[in-house]
Structure formats: C-alpha cells, structure tokens
N, C-alpha and C positions, 0 to 999 in steps of 0.2 A: 731587590736583588742586588748583590754584590758579586764580582765575579772573581776577588781573590786576588793574587799574582798573577790572572793568567794574562794582563793584560803587557805587563812586565815583559812575560817571558816570549809571548809574540811581538815586542818590539826588541828583544834578543836578539831571535830567529830572522826578525826581519833583516835586521843591520850584520847579520852573519851572512846571508842569502845575498845582500849586497855587496860585502865586502867582498866575496865572491865574483863579480859578475863585471869587480874591475878590466879595463883593454889593458893588457901589459905593454909596457913600454920601454920597448926593446934599444929603442935612440936607432932604428933603419929605418930606411926611405921605405915608399912602398917599393921601389924597384928593386932595390934590398930583399926587401923580405920575401919579394917575387922569385928573385935567385935561387934564395937558401931556399927558401920550400920548392921552389921547380931540382933541385941539386939532391935536395932529399926524396922528393917523389922520383927520383933518377935511381936513385940507391936503392930502396923500396922494390922498387919494380926488377934492378937490376939482381935480387939479390934472392927476389921470390924464383926467378927467372931460374939461376944457379941451382939452386932446391928442386927445381921439379927434373932439371936436364940431368941431376944425379941421382933421380930416381927416387922424389923422396913423396910425401905421402899425396894424397887428394884432394890437400887442406888449400880451400881455397877455391878450387873448379866448380862451377856451377851445373853440373852434372844433372838433370832434373827429368824424370821419367815421371810421366804421365799417363 
C-alpha cells in the first residue's frame, strides 16, 4: 500500500513544529532576563491591584464556593 503524499505533509508539519520551538535569542544574559521579567511581573501586579482598587470586576478572583 502506498501512502501518497502523507509522508511529505507529515515532514512539513514536523518542520513547522520544530521551527516554533526555537529558543528566542534576545541577546540578554540570564541576570538581565530575570530583571526584565521581574519588572514586567511587578507592572502586571500593580496594574491588577489598581484595577481592583478602582472597583473593577471580579476577574481573577478565586472565590470558589463548595
């Protein structure tokens, strides 16, 4: 039995998946990357706290009633 072009399509899909998993080379050292990520996280939490303080919706709250 022949598989037609199934092998070729599978190879193309595998190549596309392999291309997506490449590590981003942003030229930063691990220390710089940690600092950048920590700053972004602090900004995100500050933004969320400001939204909740302003009477925002309950988005993100973990109120689970059992």
